[in-house]
N, C-alpha and C positions, 0 to 999 in steps of 0.2 A: 164452354163445352169441353168435356174431358176427351182425351185422346183414346181411341179404341185400342183394345189389346192387339189386334192385327197391325195397326199402325205403329204401336210401341215395338212390336216384334221386328217390323221392317226397319225402324230407326235403330234399334239395338244391333241388328245384323250388320249395319255399316261399321260398327266397332268390333263386335264379337267375332264375326267371321275371320277378318284378318288376324285378330288376336289369337284365336284358337289355332289357326293355321300356323302361326309363328310358334306357338307353344308345341304343336305337334312336330314341327321341324326341329325344334331345340331339344325336346324331352322324349320324343317318340310318340306315336299316335296313342298307344294304350295308356301310357302314363299321363299324357296331357288330357285325354278324355276322362280318365278317372278323376283328375284334379278338377276339371270343369264340372263334371257330374256332382262331385261332392260339394263344391262351392255353390253352384246353383241350387243343388238339392237343399242345402241349409236355408237359402233365401226363400225358396218356394214352400218349404215346410213351414217357415214363419208366416208366409202369406196365408197358407191353409189354416194355421192356428188363429190368426187375426180374423179371417173371414168367419170361421166357425163360432168364435166368441161373439163377434158383432152380430151375426145372424141370429144367435140364440134360438135355434130351431131344433127341436128333437126329431122332427120328421126328415129322415135322410133324403127321401125323394124330393121333397120341396126344397131343401137346402141346396143339394147338388144341382138340381135343375136351375135354380136361381144363379148359382155360380157359373154354370155352363152357358147360360144366356149371355153373360158378360163376355166370354170368349167368342161367342158366335156373332156378337154385334157387328154391324156394318157388313153383313152378308159374308162373314168370314167362314162360317160353317153351315152346311146343311146336314140335318140329322133326323133320325127316326127314333122315337122313344119306344122301347120294347116293353119295359115294365117300370112303373113308378108307384111305390108304396112307402109306408113309414120306414121300412128297413132295406129298401132296394131302389136303385135308380140304374136302369140298364138302357143303353142306347147305342145306335150305330151311326157314326159319322159317314155320310155318303159323298160329301164334297168338302175339301179343306183348302182354304186360301193360303194357309200357312205352308202346306205342302207345295201348292202351286208356286208360291213365291220362292221357296228354297230350290225347287226343281228348275225354275227359270234362272236362278243364280248358278245352277250347275252344282249345287251343294246339298243334295237331299240328306246325305249322312250327317252333315252338320245341323241341318234342320231337325233331324231326329234327336241329336244330342242336345240342342239348345231349346227345343220346343217340346217334343214328345216326352222326353224323360222327366220333365217338370210335373207331368200329371201324377206320377206316383209319389213324388215328394209332397206335392200339395195335398194329396189324399192322406198321407201320413200325418200331416198337420191337423186334419179333421179329428184325429184321436185314434187311440190304439184299437178301438172296436170297429173302425171303418176299414174296409178292404177294397182295393181296386184290382181287378184283373183285366188284362187286355192282351189278346194273342196276336193282333196284327194291326198295322197302321197303313194309311194311304202313303205316308212319307216313305215307307219302306217298300212300296210297290203294290200293296193290297188294294182291292177295290173299295174297301171301307175299313174304318177303325171300329173295333168292338169293345166299348167301355162297359164294364159291369161293376158298379159300386154296390156293396152290401154291408150291412152291419152284422157283426158276429153277435148273435143274440146272447150267447154265454157271457161275453164280456160287455154287455150292453150298459149304456150310461144310466 
């Protein structure tokens, strides 16, 4: 049985949280966070590319819904789908075990850096015609996260 994404995040945090804190102490918070964001961004962009190629699905709503179920596995997320079409997948996360975990560690800002910023890089990996907008996160204190994926029809595949 494979390890769920939430369990992977908890395991990774054991190494990444002290590492990022050490980098912040050594390089300054802004420089360290930029380095972490870029490095993890490259990794997650690659995951997005691999997922999109393996899925081989032209329907954005179906593809992103499938990917998101992976992140929600093991009761990691509760969410409400707002819209799901060939060119749109919009949903609100109403409960987030990732945020709960990082808040319990006393490190919600590192949770945002290590977990939430990956969403945009992964979406970039889906292709240049896929756009993600999100204006708030539970990790940063909002009551929900508002994910809005859409395909730019002009640049459509």
